[in-house]
SEPAVEX-293541 format. One record per residue (C-alpha): residue number from 0; x negated, y, z. Coordinates in steps of 0.001 Angstrom, whole numbers, padded with zeros to 6 digits. Layout:
<rs>
pos_px_py_pz
NUM_X_Y_Z
...
</rs>
This chain:
<rs>
pos_px_py_pz
0_-048597_101272_175951
1_-049842_102951_172820
2_-050943_106508_173238
3_-048744_108902_171345
4_-045701_106782_172057
5_-042745_108586_173458
6_-041739_107524_176925
7_-038644_105418_176448
8_-036649_105660_173247
9_-036118_108837_171298
10_-032410_109420_171166
11_-030512_111088_168380
12_-031268_114179_166402
13_-031734_116542_169320
14_-034430_114478_170978
15_-036137_113824_167678
16_-036106_117452_166704
17_-037415_118642_170044
18_-040163_116035_170037
19_-041300_116967_166548
20_-041024_120678_167183
21_-043069_120460_170372
22_-045874_118697_168520
23_-046015_121241_165714
24_-046015_124093_168219
25_-049024_122465_169858
26_-050688_122043_166474
27_-050104_125683_165549
28_-051564_126892_168825
29_-054608_124662_168457
30_-055393_125873_164955
31_-056993_123872_162203
32_-059917_122186_163832
33_-060264_118475_163834
34_-061698_116653_160931
35_-061645_119617_158648
36_-065108_121068_158468
37_-065597_124477_159948
38_-066981_127005_157492
39_-070748_127084_157424
40_-072769_130241_157487
41_-073193_131432_153903
42_-076719_131550_152569
43_-078600_134792_152257
44_-077184_136883_149463
45_-073793_135190_149443
46_-070497_136599_150502
47_-068811_135067_153477
48_-065181_134042_152957
49_-064313_136794_155366
50_-066818_139220_153931
51_-066495_142099_151516
52_-063621_141646_149168
53_-062309_138620_150984
54_-061142_140223_154164
55_-059976_136948_155585
56_-057471_136402_152843
57_-057411_133842_150220
58_-057185_134492_146584
59_-054568_132651_144824
60_-051276_132787_146313
61_-049045_130264_144740
62_-045922_129143_146379
63_-045293_129715_150041
64_-044968_126801_152401
65_-041260_126760_152747
66_-040394_129121_150015
67_-040959_127012_147079
68_-039382_124034_148587
69_-041019_121179_146886
70_-041718_121898_143335
71_-043688_119286_141707
72_-045776_118763_138794
73_-043327_117546_136491
74_-043969_119789_133652
75_-040429_120774_133130
76_-038940_123865_134621
77_-036020_123769_136917
78_-036812_120613_138763
79_-040490_120540_139377
80_-040665_119173_142867
81_-044045_120083_144034
82_-046307_120779_141254
83_-049308_122324_142731
84_-050363_124309_139843
85_-050116_127430_141696
86_-053197_127987_143466
87_-052782_127502_147119
88_-056003_126766_148864
89_-057050_125084_151998
90_-060689_124421_151800
91_-063223_124576_149115
92_-064487_121924_146865
93_-068072_121337_146181
94_-070227_118482_145109
95_-073736_117566_146059
96_-074217_116391_142523
97_-073158_119680_141024
98_-075446_122525_140131
99_-072681_124820_141233
100_-071798_123137_144478
101_-073852_123673_147568
102_-073743_121353_150573
103_-073310_123305_153747
104_-076049_123240_156326
105_-073464_122580_159008
106_-072272_118968_159207
107_-068503_118477_159074
108_-066900_118258_162470
109_-064538_115461_163319
110_-063808_116583_166841
111_-060625_118416_167656
112_-058957_119714_170774
113_-056473_117252_172168
114_-052886_118424_171792
115_-050732_118287_174884
116_-048285_115951_173229
117_-050654_113112_172439
118_-054187_111866_172761
119_-056517_110891_169987
120_-058551_107695_169869
121_-058335_105856_166574
122_-058727_102115_166821
123_-060847_099844_164703
124_-059858_098580_161297
125_-057956_095346_160882
126_-059465_092249_159311
127_-057877_093198_156026
128_-060018_096288_155917
129_-057139_098674_156521
130_-058164_101221_159086
131_-056290_102150_162156
132_-055254_105298_163840
133_-051860_106738_164518
134_-050940_110217_163580
135_-048507_112192_165663
136_-045883_114248_163893
137_-046357_117969_163891
138_-043542_120443_163607
139_-042636_123857_164882
140_-039559_125957_164881
141_-041409_128477_162700
142_-044933_128224_161430
143_-046977_131311_162179
144_-047864_133613_159331
145_-051336_132178_159227
146_-050581_128653_160452
147_-052785_125983_158932
148_-052331_122214_158814
149_-052439_120629_162248
150_-055841_119556_163568
151_-056778_115922_163324
152_-056144_115347_167022
153_-052606_116637_166591
154_-052069_114261_163694
155_-053871_111182_164978
156_-052786_109392_168145
157_-054490_106473_169871
158_-053841_103191_168162
159_-054026_100946_171178
160_-053703_101731_174858
161_-052365_098605_176452
162_-049132_096646_176021
163_-046242_098440_174419
164_-043253_097915_172164
165_-043711_095336_169443
166_-044212_096226_165837
167_-041180_096766_163660
168_-040312_093487_161971
169_-039560_092846_158325
170_-036071_091714_159329
171_-035511_094760_161508
172_-036658_097117_158773
173_-034574_095343_156171
174_-031472_095662_158323
175_-032146_099316_159109
176_-032748_100237_155489
177_-030159_098026_153792
178_-027492_100687_153397
179_-029685_103633_152422
180_-031670_101601_149891
181_-028481_100723_148002
182_-027763_104401_147285
183_-027376_104471_143501
184_-028952_107911_143363
185_-032302_106249_144051
186_-032240_104214_140865
187_-035172_101792_140665
188_-036957_101700_144023
189_-040399_100638_145185
190_-041128_100817_148917
191_-043959_099895_151252
192_-043961_100418_155032
193_-047033_099720_157159
194_-048265_100226_160697
195_-050573_103227_160419
196_-052561_101860_163375
197_-054108_099115_161275
198_-052558_099304_157826
199_-050618_096064_158322
200_-047809_095846_155779
201_-044514_095498_157637
202_-041955_095649_154847
203_-041941_095886_151105
204_-039582_096131_148173
205_-041474_095985_144910
206_-044491_097121_146908
207_-046987_095621_144469
208_-045256_096854_141335
209_-047019_099830_139794
210_-044820_102880_139293
211_-045318_106448_138107
212_-046812_108258_141122
213_-046442_111866_139916
214_-048134_114128_142492
215_-048767_111341_144976
216_-051706_110739_142617
217_-053297_113582_144577
218_-053714_111188_147524
219_-056061_109069_145404
220_-057917_112168_144212
221_-058302_113448_147772
222_-059534_110181_149281
223_-062107_109680_146525
224_-063312_113287_146617
225_-063746_113391_150389
226_-065533_110052_150282
227_-067939_111273_147604
228_-068459_114881_148727
229_-069300_116218_152216
230_-066277_118027_153632
231_-068282_121187_154342
232_-069458_121547_150735
233_-068562_124823_149040
234_-068386_125814_145380
235_-070548_128709_144311
236_-069855_131304_141629
237_-073026_133250_140792
238_-074524_135867_138529
239_-078036_135353_137191
240_-080436_137167_134911
241_-080439_135934_131324
242_-084014_135940_130053
243_-082903_135195_126481
244_-080595_138204_126140
245_-082021_140521_128739
246_-078549_140724_130219
247_-076699_138855_132960
248_-074667_135630_133044
249_-071599_134891_135152
250_-071851_131181_136005
251_-068676_129244_136755
252_-069012_126763_139622
253_-065599_125122_139397
254_-063778_127270_141970
255_-060246_128028_140689
256_-059380_129892_143891
257_-061867_132718_143209
258_-059811_135915_143383
259_-059957_139299_141717
260_-057389_140764_144098
261_-058234_143293_146791
262_-058502_141689_150211
263_-055278_143212_151502
264_-053278_141726_148616
265_-054490_138137_148822
266_-052033_135513_150000
267_-051882_131755_149970
268_-048518_130038_149960
269_-046935_133436_150462
270_-048777_134348_153670
271_-052092_136097_154394
272_-055106_133819_154517
273_-057348_133510_157539
274_-061153_133700_157327
275_-061405_129914_157384
276_-059490_129497_154151
277_-060023_132836_152393
278_-061088_132485_148760
279_-064286_133869_147355
280_-063971_137436_146092
281_-064891_138488_142560
282_-065120_142057_143826
283_-067725_141023_146398
284_-069686_139334_143616
285_-069520_142493_141496
286_-070715_144636_144390
287_-073711_142374_145005
288_-074579_142303_141312
289_-074220_146046_140821
290_-076382_146734_143851
291_-079125_144455_142519
292_-078981_145980_139037
293_-079045_149574_140242
294_-081924_148771_142583
295_-083828_147744_139451
296_-082806_150941_137672
297_-080206_149310_135408
298_-076756_150819_134901
299_-075898_149326_131486
300_-076030_145604_130829
301_-074903_142838_128475
302_-072690_140152_130042
303_-071938_136572_129038
304_-070459_133657_130968
305_-071460_130028_131441
306_-068781_127318_131550
307_-071096_124382_130872
308_-070306_122625_134161
309_-067263_120899_132642
310_-067016_118843_129468
311_-064115_117520_127418
312_-060781_119143_126553
313_-059606_122242_128393
314_-055912_121398_128234
315_-054071_118685_130137
316_-051920_116321_128102
317_-048859_117950_129690
318_-050204_121499_129589
319_-047359_123991_129361
320_-049101_127209_130307
321_-047312_127292_133657
322_-047633_124158_135790
323_-051371_124057_135239
324_-054035_126355_133830
325_-056588_125410_131198
326_-059193_123434_133145
327_-062413_125438_133105
328_-065110_125982_135774
329_-064647_129757_135635
330_-061327_131416_136409
331_-059801_133845_138852
332_-056502_133431_140680
333_-056003_130091_138930
334_-055522_131794_135608
335_-052239_133489_136489
336_-051235_136380_134302
337_-049907_137999_137486
338_-052296_137106_140342
339_-049641_137994_142923
340_-046878_135873_141393
341_-045070_133481_143714
342_-043106_131901_140862
343_-042759_128145_140858
344_-044444_127997_137475
345_-046347_131235_136911
346_-047447_132147_133399
347_-051134_131415_132753
348_-053641_133209_130571
349_-054763_131360_127459
350_-058474_131853_128188
351_-059101_131794_131963
352_-062894_132055_131620
353_-062756_135032_129263
354_-060196_136733_131484
355_-062435_136196_134521
356_-065404_137735_132698
357_-063287_140733_131673
358_-062149_141217_135259
359_-065758_141017_136423
360_-066829_143624_133857
361_-064135_145991_135111
362_-065266_145496_138702
363_-068871_146213_137693
364_-067725_149405_136010
365_-066033_150466_139249
366_-069456_150069_140885
367_-071208_152245_138317
368_-072511_149560_135963
369_-071310_149555_132353
370_-070990_146307_130388
371_-071889_146591_126711
372_-069032_145396_124554
373_-066953_142420_125645
374_-068382_139426_127459
375_-068804_136259_125410
376_-069431_132616_126211
377_-073138_131989_126790
378_-075052_130349_123961
379_-076747_127986_126414
380_-076388_126983_130080
381_-078026_129336_132568
382_-081555_128325_133510
383_-081753_126516_136845
384_-084471_128890_138018
385_-082846_132087_136741
386_-083042_134919_139324
387_-079750_135211_141215
388_-078207_138676_141458
389_-075144_137657_143428
390_-073163_134655_144668
391_-069942_133945_146490
392_-068736_130660_147968
393_-065355_128972_148122
394_-063804_127553_151290
395_-064980_124059_152210
396_-063939_120964_150321
397_-061943_119855_153360
398_-059901_123053_153271
399_-059405_122858_149515
400_-058080_119327_149812
401_-055658_120361_152550
402_-054390_123258_150484
403_-054066_121137_147369
404_-051967_118531_149200
405_-049765_120948_151138
406_-048879_122981_148071
407_-049311_120258_145417
408_-051651_122455_143406
409_-052295_120886_140003
410_-055042_123259_138903
411_-056912_122806_142176
412_-056411_119027_141984
413_-058099_118856_138596
414_-060977_121014_139886
415_-061474_118707_142877
416_-061308_115652_140612
417_-064095_117111_138463
418_-066248_117700_141511
419_-065721_114037_142368
420_-066822_113146_138831
421_-069987_115225_139183
422_-070791_113591_142526
423_-070280_110157_140944
424_-072460_111065_137943
425_-069539_110919_135548
426_-068626_113517_132902
427_-066715_116421_134439
428_-063648_115855_132289
429_-060220_114214_132656
430_-061560_110781_131726
431_-064723_111061_133806
432_-062758_112221_136836
433_-060332_109304_136540
434_-063270_106896_136283
435_-064957_108420_139330
436_-061806_108168_141447
437_-061146_104594_140332
438_-064700_103491_141080
439_-064808_105146_144494
440_-061467_103723_145601
441_-062642_100287_144505
442_-065789_100744_146578
443_-063642_101663_149582
444_-061754_098387_149269
445_-058514_099755_147845
446_-056757_097032_145791
447_-056701_098548_142294
448_-054597_095940_140488
449_-052010_097818_138466
450_-053563_101226_139115
451_-053960_103456_136055
452_-055308_106991_136391
453_-055502_109579_133630
454_-055905_112734_135682
455_-056365_114046_139215
456_-053100_115939_139603
457_-050424_113410_138682
458_-049042_115443_135788
459_-049854_112618_133369
460_-046799_110338_132915
461_-049077_107396_132135
462_-050478_107182_135675
463_-049426_104089_137617
464_-049892_103171_141296
465_-048079_100519_143387
466_-046495_101680_146683
467_-048781_099335_148637
468_-051831_101154_147279
469_-050530_104540_148413
470_-050009_103091_151900
471_-053564_101746_151836
472_-054884_105228_151003
473_-053036_106675_153988
474_-054399_103924_156251
475_-057934_104732_155090
476_-057382_108394_155919
477_-056360_107381_159454
478_-059251_104985_159867
479_-061821_105415_162603
480_-064346_104247_160028
481_-063592_107143_157689
482_-063315_110382_159699
483_-064283_112398_156618
484_-060896_111521_155133
485_-058872_113221_157894
486_-057927_116246_155727
487_-055769_113850_153703
488_-053529_113585_156776
489_-053798_117159_158004
490_-052986_118433_154532
491_-049697_116532_154211
492_-046622_118803_154200
493_-044411_118634_157298
494_-040750_117777_156684
495_-038545_120832_157026
496_-041424_123161_157810
497_-044347_123419_155411
498_-045445_123150_151808
499_-043444_121121_149344
500_-041326_119632_152155
501_-040413_123052_153518
502_-036873_122924_152160
503_-036241_119217_152536
504_-034844_117266_155495
505_-032549_120216_156163
506_-029007_120544_157451
507_-026579_118712_155210
508_-029219_116368_153785
509_-028357_113526_156120
510_-032025_113444_157093
511_-032323_116481_159366
512_-033059_114359_162439
513_-036420_113457_160888
514_-037542_117047_160361
515_-040938_117482_161997
516_-041428_113727_162317
517_-042447_113170_158711
518_-045619_114328_156957
519_-045709_113330_153318
520_-046953_114083_149832
521_-044189_114685_147339
522_-044199_113804_143666
523_-041891_114643_140781
524_-041849_114189_137038
525_-038877_113917_134743
526_-036718_111147_136231
527_-039404_110263_138788
528_-039479_111158_142486
529_-042011_109839_144983
530_-042829_110409_148635
531_-045767_108949_150569
532_-046927_109776_154062
533_-046370_109071_157742
534_-043325_109002_160016
535_-042959_108654_163792
536_-040340_106022_164648
537_-037963_105949_167602
538_-040573_104342_169859
539_-043312_106794_169009
540_-045150_104441_166684
541_-046655_105939_163558
542_-045682_104251_160298
543_-047167_104833_156878
544_-044782_104612_153948
545_-044610_105053_150193
546_-041274_105420_148418
547_-041231_105536_144610
548_-038086_105960_142520
549_-036995_106364_138927
550_-033470_107660_138423
551_-031233_109729_136218
552_-029588_111370_139229
553_-029957_115131_139727
554_-033290_115954_141322
555_-031966_117387_144584
556_-029545_114483_144961
557_-032286_111923_144411
558_-034616_113604_146883
559_-031936_113778_149559
560_-031339_110044_149113
561_-035075_109429_149540
562_-035210_111601_152630
563_-032413_109552_154194
564_-034463_106386_153705
565_-037401_107915_155565
566_-035092_109360_158232
567_-033800_105857_158899
568_-037375_104759_159609
569_-037676_107602_162117
570_-034428_106627_163824
571_-035174_102991_164626
572_-037579_100714_166437
573_-036645_098116_163811
574_-037414_094990_165824
</rs>
């Protein structure tokens, strides 16, 4: 019998809820180990994520797990679903190909403690190239204030462990889903359901027809980035001497989670951050820099800033000054005008890099160093061998990916996409990032027919991905051949408990029995709602699914109809 399977059949909502809740409790107790890389020791002269100014908290709060429900990146207020523009973090990006990103000296760990509810032993990939490994659902009655995504071992269950119940059949799935799929609130529907153990497609309805993915685009961004960039890579923000001006240069490394807040005010998703996911601190960088300057007898200095890491336009096609910030390699608190805002679509500053430099100048002044005039953009990129006066590092790429997926953070998604572009030797711009993701997914064997990518966040309405491709991405993340992709699974929101699914699958939705049994990435644009992730069925088997809809129904009504489709998968063996 397959490990992770529930003994006998899960019966009704009570059994399902208790099963899911017990798994998430185990995941919360175990912490966030697993495939996510543990933070490496910062290099000499850098600030640890838990060091001065960080205090174990992260820097850009954004929406809380369950608070914001599931706002999306749709670009229009009032029904955003899960737009991740806010700034939640869960690891830090970094690229070996970037001058700003520094590979950690500690290799990413793929081992995780085994949760009491299931064992972990991913099986080999199927002949089709889809990888295998089951993920167990994780849910708890209440996530702890500092709960992180479940460890890989709590998400992945053994794929094969002897004879067990047969796979769901196409006929069984069709019969189980017939009624819920005819709900007119769904509008046009595309659906793919696969066995997460080997990626085998079990049922489809328009599964090969490309549809607007909205924020499920972030699955493609995450898989490509983690394939291109070591999971323990961190992004570095530094200050160097400027030989040309005699002053100093603040060099942006592409870390949008860098914070200017005091350590005791930093939150992520509405809760305090732990040392593992705490953002880099601008205050810590100012303290290092001021100490170095004063040691050299300097208390007055000229300041400029270097944003040469990125190329191309700053503004997304759907930029509205709220759902996403201007995309620049230097910013603090994701460019929010109010760094502590938990609004679904917080107002953003027009010039994130200039605002970051101003904040840095003020922090230097607090340390006894005066900046002459106002900081300006540097006339040329900082010299590679320029003496470093201070540096701070982001969380790991693995954590950043988790945070981006859980909170659907658009600004962070575009930053991660640019790091993927740098690693793939493409221009660090919207177009270069889309090219890098497309090329890497092709290399991984993902069928790209019909796939069109214009960004990394999913805000672009011209993106197109078939449901079957989203299922393939999830199967890759579960594959024993690709352990570096595990954060794609551990970062998925948990139905009824965390991130953009925190307020879905609730009482009255008709899908409450599946709370805790579903982990999925949400997506919303005007008239578009998508959901792609994993669900534990009534026999304990893990299924991967992608549900894509286009409808004129009210957003909450459409989402509830989608949730009922997924809940039906959780309720049956579907033979």
